[in-house]
C-alpha positions as CSV (number, residue, x, y, z in Angstrom):
1,M,74.5,-29.3,30.6
2,Q,72.0,-26.9,30.6
3,T,71.6,-27.5,27.0
4,E,71.5,-31.1,27.3
5,E,68.3,-30.3,29.7
6,L,66.9,-28.3,27.6
7,R,67.0,-30.9,25.0
8,H,65.3,-33.6,27.8
9,L,63.0,-31.5,28.6
10,A,62.0,-30.8,24.3
11,W,61.9,-34.4,24.2
12,L,59.5,-34.7,26.8
13,L,57.0,-32.4,25.9
14,G,57.1,-34.0,22.2
15,V,56.4,-37.0,24.0
16,A,53.4,-35.6,26.0
17,V,51.9,-33.9,22.7
18,A,52.2,-37.4,21.2
19,V,50.4,-38.9,23.8
20,T,48.2,-35.9,24.1
21,A,47.4,-36.0,20.2
22,A,46.6,-39.4,20.2
23,A,43.9,-39.4,23.2
24,T,42.1,-36.6,21.9
25,A,41.7,-38.8,18.4
26,M,41.0,-41.8,20.6
27,V,38.3,-40.0,22.6
28,T,36.8,-37.5,19.8
29,P,34.6,-40.0,18.4
30,L,33.1,-41.1,21.6
31,L,32.4,-37.6,22.5
32,A,30.7,-36.7,19.4
33,R,28.0,-39.2,20.6
34,S,27.8,-37.8,24.2
35,S,25.7,-35.3,25.4
36,I,27.3,-31.4,26.1
37,R,27.0,-32.3,29.7
38,R,29.7,-35.0,29.3
39,R,31.4,-33.6,26.9
40,F,32.6,-30.8,29.3
41,V,33.3,-33.1,32.2
42,A,35.3,-35.2,29.5
43,V,37.3,-32.0,28.4
44,A,38.3,-31.1,32.0
45,A,38.7,-34.3,33.5
46,L,41.5,-34.6,30.3
47,A,42.9,-31.7,31.0
48,V,44.0,-32.4,34.7
49,L,45.0,-36.2,33.5
50,G,47.3,-34.7,31.1
51,S,48.3,-32.0,33.8
52,L,48.7,-35.2,36.3
53,L,50.6,-37.4,33.8
54,N,53.0,-34.6,33.1
55,L,53.9,-34.0,36.5
56,A,54.6,-37.9,37.3
57,V,57.0,-37.7,34.4
58,L,58.6,-34.4,35.8
59,V,59.0,-36.1,39.5
60,H,60.5,-39.3,37.4
61,T,63.1,-37.1,36.2
62,M,63.5,-35.4,39.6
63,A,63.0,-32.3,38.0
64,V,60.4,-31.5,40.5
65,S,61.0,-32.6,43.8
66,G,58.3,-35.1,46.1
67,D,57.1,-32.1,48.3
68,D,56.5,-29.8,45.9
69,A,55.0,-32.5,43.9
70,T,52.3,-33.2,46.2
71,L,51.5,-29.6,46.5
72,I,50.9,-29.3,42.6
73,A,49.1,-32.6,42.7
74,I,46.3,-31.1,45.1
75,L,46.2,-27.7,43.2
76,L,45.7,-29.9,40.3
77,L,42.9,-31.8,41.9
78,Y,41.7,-28.5,42.7
79,S,41.4,-27.5,39.2
80,A,39.7,-30.7,38.1
81,C,36.8,-30.3,40.6
82,A,36.6,-26.7,39.4
83,G,36.6,-27.7,35.7
84,I,34.0,-30.3,36.2
85,G,31.7,-28.1,38.4
86,A,32.7,-25.0,35.8
87,G,31.6,-27.9,32.8
88,L,28.4,-29.0,34.3
89,A,27.4,-25.5,35.0
90,L,28.0,-24.3,31.3
91,A,26.4,-27.6,30.3
92,R,23.5,-27.2,32.0
93,A,22.8,-23.8,30.5
94,S,23.4,-24.7,26.9
95,S,21.3,-28.0,27.3
96,A,18.1,-25.8,28.1
97,A,18.9,-23.4,25.8
98,I,19.0,-26.6,22.8
99,G,16.1,-27.9,24.7
100,R,13.9,-24.3,24.0
101,L,15.3,-24.6,20.5
102,V,14.2,-28.4,20.0
103,G,10.6,-27.6,21.6
104,T,10.1,-25.0,19.5
105,A,11.4,-26.3,16.0
106,R,9.0,-29.5,17.4
107,S,5.7,-27.3,17.7
108,L,6.2,-25.6,14.6
109,A,6.5,-29.2,12.8
110,D,3.0,-29.7,14.8
111,G,1.5,-27.1,13.1
112,D,1.7,-24.5,15.9
113,L,3.2,-21.4,13.6
114,G,3.0,-18.7,16.5
115,S,5.6,-20.7,18.9
116,R,8.8,-18.5,19.0
117,T,12.1,-19.7,20.9
118,G,12.9,-16.1,22.1
119,R,16.2,-14.9,23.7
120,L,18.2,-17.5,25.0
121,D,20.9,-15.4,26.6
122,A,23.2,-19.0,25.7
123,G,25.8,-17.3,24.1
124,P,26.2,-15.6,20.8
125,E,26.2,-18.8,18.5
126,L,22.9,-20.0,20.3
127,D,21.3,-16.7,20.1
128,A,21.9,-16.5,16.8
129,L,20.7,-20.0,15.8
130,A,17.5,-18.7,17.7
131,G,17.1,-15.7,16.2
132,A,17.2,-17.6,12.8
133,L,14.8,-19.8,13.8
134,D,12.3,-17.6,15.1
135,E,12.7,-15.2,11.6
136,M,12.2,-18.4,9.9
137,A,8.9,-19.0,12.0
138,E,7.9,-15.4,11.1
139,R,8.3,-15.9,7.1
140,L,6.6,-19.5,7.1
141,Q,3.6,-17.7,9.5
142,T,3.1,-14.9,7.0
143,S,3.9,-17.2,3.9
144,I,1.2,-19.8,4.8
145,A,-1.5,-17.0,6.0
146,L,-1.1,-15.4,2.6
147,E,-1.5,-18.4,0.3
148,R,-4.2,-19.6,2.8
149,A,-5.7,-15.8,1.7
150,G,-5.0,-16.3,-1.5
151,E,-6.6,-20.0,-1.5
152,A,-9.9,-18.8,0.1
153,K,-10.2,-15.7,-2.3
154,R,-10.1,-18.4,-5.2
155,R,-12.5,-20.5,-3.5
156,D,-14.8,-17.7,-3.2
157,L,-13.7,-16.4,-7.2
158,I,-14.9,-19.9,-8.5
159,T,-18.0,-20.0,-6.3
160,A,-18.8,-16.2,-8.1
161,V,-17.9,-17.3,-11.1
162,S,-19.8,-20.3,-10.9
163,H,-23.0,-18.4,-9.4
164,D,-22.7,-15.4,-12.3
165,L,-22.4,-17.9,-15.2
166,R,-25.2,-20.6,-14.0
167,T,-27.6,-17.7,-14.1
168,P,-27.4,-16.8,-18.0
169,L,-26.4,-20.2,-18.9
170,A,-30.1,-21.5,-17.4
171,S,-31.9,-18.8,-18.9
172,L,-30.2,-19.7,-22.2
173,Q,-31.1,-23.5,-21.7
174,A,-34.8,-22.9,-20.5
175,M,-35.6,-20.4,-23.8
176,V,-33.6,-23.0,-26.3
177,E,-35.5,-25.9,-25.0
178,A,-38.8,-23.8,-25.2
179,V,-37.8,-22.8,-29.1
180,D,-36.4,-26.2,-29.7
181,E,-39.4,-28.2,-28.6
182,G,-42.0,-26.0,-29.9
183,I,-43.4,-24.5,-26.8
184,V,-42.8,-21.1,-28.0
185,D,-43.8,-20.6,-31.7
186,D,-45.3,-17.2,-32.0
187,P,-43.1,-14.4,-33.7
188,P,-43.2,-11.7,-30.9
189,T,-42.5,-14.4,-28.2
190,L,-40.0,-15.8,-30.2
191,S,-38.4,-12.1,-30.8
192,R,-38.8,-11.6,-27.2
193,Y,-36.7,-14.9,-26.6
194,I,-34.0,-14.0,-29.1
195,A,-33.6,-10.4,-27.2
196,E,-32.8,-12.2,-24.1
197,M,-30.8,-14.5,-25.4
198,R,-28.6,-12.1,-27.0
199,H,-28.4,-10.2,-23.5
200,S,-27.4,-13.5,-21.7
201,V,-24.8,-14.1,-24.4
202,G,-23.8,-10.4,-23.9
203,S,-23.5,-11.1,-20.2
204,L,-21.5,-14.3,-20.8
205,S,-19.0,-12.8,-23.1
206,L,-18.1,-9.9,-20.4
207,L,-18.0,-11.9,-18.0
208,I,-15.2,-13.9,-19.6
209,D,-13.5,-11.1,-20.9
210,D,-13.4,-9.6,-17.5
211,L,-12.7,-12.9,-15.7
212,F,-9.2,-13.1,-18.3
213,E,-8.1,-9.4,-18.0
214,L,-8.5,-10.1,-14.3
215,V,-6.1,-13.2,-14.5
216,Q,-3.9,-12.2,-16.9
217,L,-3.3,-8.8,-15.8
218,D,0.3,-8.1,-14.5
219,A,1.7,-5.2,-12.8
220,G,5.0,-6.5,-14.9
221,V,3.8,-5.9,-18.1
222,V,1.6,-2.7,-17.5
223,E,4.7,-0.9,-16.5
224,A,6.7,-2.3,-20.0
225,E,4.0,-0.9,-22.1
226,S,5.3,2.4,-23.6
227,Q,2.1,3.6,-25.6
228,R,0.6,6.8,-24.1
229,A,-2.2,9.1,-24.5
230,R,-3.5,12.6,-23.5
231,L,-5.6,12.1,-20.1
232,E,-8.2,14.2,-21.9
233,D,-8.5,11.7,-24.9
234,V,-8.5,8.9,-22.3
235,L,-11.6,10.9,-20.7
236,R,-13.8,11.2,-23.5
237,S,-13.4,7.8,-25.0
238,A,-14.6,6.6,-21.6
239,L,-17.1,9.1,-21.6
240,A,-18.6,8.4,-25.2
241,V,-18.7,4.8,-23.8
242,C,-21.2,5.7,-21.1
243,Q,-23.1,8.4,-22.5
244,A,-26.2,6.1,-24.0
245,Q,-26.3,4.6,-20.7
246,V,-26.6,8.2,-18.7
247,T,-29.3,9.5,-21.4
248,E,-31.0,6.3,-20.9
249,K,-31.4,6.4,-17.5
250,G,-31.6,10.3,-17.5
251,L,-28.7,11.0,-15.6
252,V,-26.6,14.8,-15.4
253,L,-23.0,14.2,-16.1
254,H,-20.4,16.8,-15.5
255,A,-16.9,16.3,-16.4
256,T,-14.1,18.7,-15.5
257,V,-10.1,18.5,-16.7
258,D,-8.3,21.3,-15.1
259,N,-4.8,21.5,-15.8
260,A,-4.4,17.7,-16.5
261,G,-5.4,17.6,-20.3
262,D,-2.8,16.9,-21.7
263,L,-1.0,14.8,-19.1
264,P,0.1,11.6,-20.4
265,C,-1.3,8.6,-19.5
266,S,-1.5,4.5,-20.1
267,P,-4.2,3.9,-22.5
268,R,-5.6,1.3,-20.1
269,L,-7.3,4.6,-17.9
270,V,-10.0,4.3,-20.5
271,R,-11.3,0.9,-18.2
272,V,-10.9,2.8,-15.2
273,F,-12.9,5.3,-16.2
274,Q,-15.0,3.3,-18.0
275,N,-15.7,0.9,-15.1
276,L,-16.1,3.6,-12.7
277,L,-18.5,5.2,-14.7
278,Q,-20.7,2.5,-14.9
279,N,-20.2,1.5,-11.7
280,A,-22.0,5.1,-10.7
281,I,-24.6,4.7,-13.7
282,R,-25.8,1.7,-11.8
283,H,-26.1,3.0,-8.3
284,T,-27.3,6.3,-9.0
285,P,-31.2,7.1,-9.9
286,A,-32.8,8.6,-12.6
287,D,-32.4,12.3,-12.4
288,G,-29.2,11.7,-10.3
289,T,-26.5,13.4,-10.8
290,I,-22.4,12.2,-12.1
291,S,-19.0,14.5,-12.0
292,V,-15.9,13.9,-13.1
293,T,-13.0,15.5,-12.6
294,A,-9.2,15.2,-13.0
295,R,-6.4,17.8,-11.8
296,R,-2.9,17.9,-11.3
297,E,-1.2,17.9,-7.8
298,A,2.0,18.2,-7.7
299,D,3.8,15.0,-8.9
300,A,0.4,13.5,-9.0
301,V,-2.8,13.7,-10.8
302,R,-5.9,12.8,-9.3
303,L,-8.9,11.7,-10.8
304,V,-12.4,11.8,-8.8
305,V,-15.9,10.3,-10.1
306,A,-18.4,11.0,-7.9
307,D,-22.4,10.1,-7.9
308,S,-25.4,11.2,-5.9
309,G,-26.1,7.6,-5.7
310,E,-27.3,5.3,-2.7
311,G,-24.1,5.1,-1.2
312,I,-22.2,2.3,0.4
313,E,-22.4,1.3,4.2
314,Q,-18.9,2.0,6.2
315,E,-18.3,-1.7,6.9
316,H,-19.0,-2.6,3.4
317,L,-16.3,0.1,1.7
318,Q,-13.2,-2.6,2.3
319,Q,-14.9,-5.0,0.0
320,V,-16.2,-3.2,-3.0
321,F,-13.0,-3.6,-4.7
322,D,-13.3,-7.6,-4.2
323,P,-14.1,-9.7,-7.1
324,F,-17.6,-10.0,-7.8
325,W,-18.9,-8.1,-4.6
326,R,-21.8,-6.6,-4.5
327,G,-24.2,-4.6,-2.1
328,D,-27.1,-6.8,-2.4
329,T,-27.0,-10.4,-1.5
330,S,-29.2,-12.0,-4.4
331,R,-26.2,-11.1,-6.9
332,A,-29.0,-10.4,-9.3
333,G,-27.6,-7.0,-10.7
334,P,-26.2,-6.1,-13.7
335,G,-22.2,-6.2,-14.9
336,S,-20.0,-8.7,-14.3
337,G,-19.2,-7.8,-10.8
338,L,-15.5,-7.2,-12.0
339,G,-15.4,-3.9,-12.6
340,L,-14.0,-2.3,-9.5
341,A,-11.5,-5.2,-8.8
342,L,-10.2,-4.8,-12.6
343,A,-10.1,-0.7,-11.6
344,K,-8.1,-1.5,-8.7
345,R,-5.5,-4.0,-10.3
346,I,-4.6,-1.2,-13.4
347,V,-4.7,1.4,-10.7
348,E,-2.0,-0.6,-8.8
349,A,-0.1,-1.8,-11.9
350,L,0.3,1.9,-12.8
351,G,2.0,2.7,-9.6
352,G,-1.2,4.3,-8.2
353,E,-3.7,3.8,-5.6
354,I,-7.4,3.9,-5.7
355,D,-9.9,4.5,-2.9
356,V,-13.7,5.2,-2.3
357,R,-15.6,7.3,0.3
358,S,-19.1,6.7,0.4
359,T,-22.2,8.3,2.5
360,P,-25.9,5.9,2.7
361,D,-28.4,7.8,0.3
362,V,-26.0,10.9,-0.2
363,G,-23.4,9.2,-2.6
364,S,-20.1,7.7,-3.4
365,A,-16.8,9.5,-4.8
366,F,-13.8,7.3,-6.5
367,S,-10.6,8.8,-6.3
368,V,-7.7,7.5,-8.0
369,V,-4.3,9.4,-7.6
370,L,-1.0,8.6,-10.2
371,P,2.4,9.6,-10.6
372,V,2.9,11.9,-12.9
373,R,6.0,10.2,-15.3
374,S,7.5,13.4,-16.3
375,A,9.8,11.4,-18.6
376,D,7.4,10.6,-21.0
377,G,7.2,14.2,-22.1
378,P,3.9,15.3,-24.1
379,V,1.4,13.4,-25.8
380,P,0.6,14.9,-29.7
381,S,-2.9,15.8,-29.7
């Protein structure tokens, strides 16, 4: 008899499971299009309804007496009210959290890149979603800021290039037209025009070469270079290029290589030294002094080019390495305006740092710090 009752109970449970599965399959598509609040309420209501149906079956099979059934039904109804209330409370908190997520997403879509969701305290899943959204917004804001800064620099670069190209081109055009139209035909004037045209062509060539190198210079390419030279030889090459300018202007030049002469370095440092020296020569008055020093410090080498020139105002120190920046607003000084920008790009590509210290009417000192690659070994003389 007991076995028969167990079989009967198992059959009833099987029917209940089948009915529950069928009801769930029917209700799920409807709930998928409903709000979170309705889903919570529906789940609580269906659970209690299933319990009441099971209770009715138990009463029908006389497994539960009528008095007990009434008491159980009252308890189930109370559970239904409690479940629906809890569902509404949870749905309200989740809906508010999702509303904040939607609001943040819409603000980002409208261009408010500073909008953030913050902590929701609505469960680990929604908190994780909020964190991911805020992280995405932060990265997006940084990326767009960098893009805008790059675009602004590109516009400034194009404007500066246009200005620096226009001046020598206009001069060339005027002189060529004067010669072509016969306005200038005497030999002395023609010789002067030819010299000025040669100077303008040289300025254009220097500007184009510097601009091309600045654009093409890539840190990966520089790091992959295997060619090395002695630091002292690199310094001598740069000094040799600038010696004529030093002599012509009557400057005093001191060069000191303490314990760093035999250190291996990139041949590109010739360009760095040359640009720093030419900058010092350009901004140092006649009879001024320029000093170049190189010394090893632990695992780095420090290179300093100092002058007794006009100096730089403190508010302009961060701009000296910008392409085409010059202290004067006329932008009429010699050079391409890319020397210091190229020096900075090369130094950073070599893994080093470059900075400047300056005092107006006293002078400036450009300092380059480069890591020493011990694995390179000595470079033969």
